[in-house]
C-alpha positions as CSV (number, residue, x, y, z in Angstrom):
1,M,21.5,12.4,-3.9
2,R,22.3,9.1,-2.2
3,M,25.5,7.3,-2.8
4,A,25.4,4.0,-4.8
5,L,26.4,2.0,-1.7
6,D,23.6,3.4,0.5
7,P,21.2,0.4,1.0
8,R,18.2,2.7,1.8
9,P,15.7,2.9,-1.0
10,E,14.8,6.2,-2.5
11,P,11.3,7.3,-1.2
12,R,8.7,7.4,-3.9
13,K,7.3,10.8,-4.9
14,R,3.5,11.1,-4.3
15,K,2.6,10.8,-7.9
16,E,4.7,7.6,-8.2
17,R,2.9,5.8,-5.4
18,L,2.7,2.1,-6.0
19,D,-0.9,1.2,-5.3
20,W,-0.7,-2.6,-5.5
21,P,2.6,-4.2,-6.1
22,S,3.2,-7.2,-8.3
23,L,4.5,-10.6,-7.1
24,G,7.7,-9.9,-9.1
25,W,8.2,-6.6,-7.2
26,V,7.6,-8.3,-3.9
27,C,9.9,-11.2,-4.6
28,R,12.9,-9.0,-5.7
29,D,13.7,-8.1,-2.2
30,P,13.7,-10.4,1.0
31,G,12.4,-7.5,3.1
32,R,9.4,-7.0,0.8
33,L,8.8,-10.8,0.6
34,I,8.7,-11.0,4.4
35,M,6.5,-7.9,4.9
36,F,4.1,-9.2,2.3
37,G,3.8,-12.4,4.2
38,F,5.7,-14.5,1.6
39,G,3.1,-13.4,-0.9
40,S,-0.1,-13.9,1.1
41,G,-0.5,-10.1,1.4
42,L,-1.0,-9.9,-2.3
43,L,-4.2,-12.0,-2.1
44,R,-7.5,-10.1,-2.3
45,P,-9.9,-9.4,-0.8
46,G,-8.7,-9.2,2.8
47,P,-4.9,-9.5,2.6
48,G,-4.7,-9.2,6.4
49,T,-6.9,-12.2,6.8
50,W,-4.8,-14.2,4.3
51,G,-1.7,-13.3,6.2
52,T,-3.2,-14.2,9.5
53,L,-4.3,-17.6,8.0
54,L,-0.7,-18.2,6.8
55,A,0.6,-17.3,10.3
56,W,-1.8,-19.8,11.8
57,G,-0.6,-22.5,9.4
58,L,3.1,-21.7,10.1
59,W,2.4,-21.8,13.8
60,V,0.8,-25.2,13.7
61,L,3.9,-26.5,11.8
62,A,6.6,-24.9,13.9
63,A,5.5,-23.8,17.3
64,P,4.5,-27.1,19.0
65,S,8.1,-28.3,19.0
66,S,9.6,-24.9,20.1
67,P,10.4,-24.1,23.8
68,D,8.7,-21.0,25.2
69,W,12.0,-19.1,25.5
70,A,12.7,-19.6,21.8
71,V,9.2,-18.5,20.8
72,G,9.4,-15.4,23.0
73,L,12.8,-14.5,21.5
74,F,11.6,-15.1,18.0
75,L,8.5,-12.8,18.6
76,L,10.7,-10.0,19.9
77,A,13.1,-10.3,17.0
78,A,10.2,-10.5,14.5
79,Y,8.5,-7.4,16.0
80,A,11.7,-5.4,15.9
81,Y,12.5,-6.5,12.3
82,G,8.9,-5.7,11.4
83,C,9.2,-2.1,12.7
84,W,12.4,-1.6,10.6
85,A,11.1,-3.4,7.4
86,A,7.7,-1.8,7.5
87,Q,9.3,1.7,7.6
88,R,11.6,0.8,4.6
89,V,9.0,-1.0,2.5
90,G,6.4,1.6,3.3
91,R,8.7,4.3,2.1
92,E,9.2,2.4,-1.2
93,L,5.5,2.1,-1.6
94,G,4.7,5.6,-0.6
95,V,2.3,4.3,2.0
96,S,3.2,4.0,5.7
97,D,1.0,0.9,6.3
98,H,0.1,-0.7,3.0
99,S,-2.7,-3.3,3.4
100,G,-0.7,-5.9,1.6
101,M,2.1,-5.7,4.2
102,V,0.9,-8.4,6.5
103,W,4.0,-9.2,8.6
104,D,2.4,-7.1,11.4
105,E,-0.7,-9.3,11.5
106,M,1.4,-12.4,11.4
107,V,3.7,-11.4,14.3
108,A,0.8,-10.2,16.4
109,F,-1.3,-13.3,15.8
110,W,1.7,-15.5,16.7
111,L,1.7,-13.7,20.0
112,V,-2.0,-14.5,20.4
113,L,-1.5,-18.2,19.5
114,W,1.4,-18.5,21.9
115,L,-0.8,-17.3,24.8
116,T,-4.0,-19.0,23.8
117,P,-5.3,-22.5,24.6
118,G,-3.8,-24.9,22.0
119,T,-7.2,-26.4,21.1
120,L,-8.7,-25.9,17.6
121,M,-11.7,-24.1,19.3
122,G,-9.4,-21.8,21.2
123,Q,-7.3,-20.9,18.1
124,A,-10.4,-20.4,15.9
125,C,-11.9,-18.0,18.5
126,A,-8.5,-16.3,18.7
127,F,-8.5,-15.9,14.9
128,A,-12.0,-14.5,14.7
129,L,-11.4,-12.1,17.6
130,F,-8.0,-10.9,16.3
131,R,-9.4,-10.2,12.8
132,L,-12.4,-8.4,14.4
133,F,-10.2,-6.1,16.4
134,D,-7.7,-5.6,13.6
135,I,-10.4,-4.7,11.1
136,A,-12.8,-2.7,13.4
137,K,-9.9,-0.9,15.2
138,P,-11.8,0.1,18.4
139,A,-10.4,2.9,20.5
140,P,-7.6,3.3,21.3
141,I,-6.3,1.1,18.4
142,R,-7.9,3.5,15.9
143,Q,-6.2,6.5,17.5
144,F,-2.7,4.9,17.4
145,D,-3.3,3.7,13.8
146,R,-4.1,7.3,12.7
147,R,-1.3,9.0,14.6
148,L,1.7,6.6,14.2
149,K,2.6,6.7,10.5
150,N,5.9,4.8,10.5
151,G,7.2,1.3,10.9
152,F,6.5,1.2,14.6
153,G,3.0,2.4,14.0
154,A,2.4,-0.2,11.3
155,M,3.3,-2.9,13.9
156,F,1.8,-1.3,17.0
157,D,-1.8,-1.3,16.0
158,D,-1.7,-5.0,15.4
159,L,0.0,-5.6,18.7
160,L,-2.9,-3.7,20.4
161,A,-5.4,-5.9,18.5
162,A,-3.5,-8.9,19.8
163,L,-3.8,-7.6,23.4
164,F,-7.5,-6.9,23.0
165,T,-7.9,-10.5,21.7
166,L,-5.9,-11.9,24.6
167,L,-7.9,-9.9,27.1
168,T,-11.2,-11.0,25.6
169,L,-10.1,-14.7,25.6
170,A,-8.9,-14.4,29.2
171,I,-12.4,-13.1,30.2
172,A,-14.1,-15.8,28.3
173,V,-12.0,-18.5,30.0
174,R,-12.6,-16.9,33.4
175,L,-16.4,-17.0,32.7
176,G,-16.1,-20.7,31.8
177,A,-16.0,-20.7,28.0
178,P,-14.9,-24.1,26.7
179,L,-11.7,-23.1,24.9
């Protein structure tokens, strides 16, 4: 039995698994609210796409005025926080990488946007490619997604999708694509 002062939530038993949380449940805890993309992860269908769209909108609002060192520092902190929070919230839900937890998509897509040409065409291509790689999970993304069942794993597969996106965009730019 955990002490009353222990901040770690009790893990749910298998039969108590929370399939789709309510907005009220998500909003009761700041960690849940962030992991569920400030509520965007509750939208269906395609919560990951909604979370990625929110990330894009937040990027357009905040990033142009931010120096590169600040963006890099923010991304490192957001990734580390995501690993911890995904583990905690996943334990509460009884699912290691619930589809409504979209902070992983948001952080990974911010990395892509940071390293992508700042044009609308470049960002739109980045969005489409990132969603393609995140949904299709080509090898080795699929293997990591299947094997890493913890907070790090929830974040890592999206980081790999971001790297696939950046590599594809770099090849496209090298071949002369107008991004």
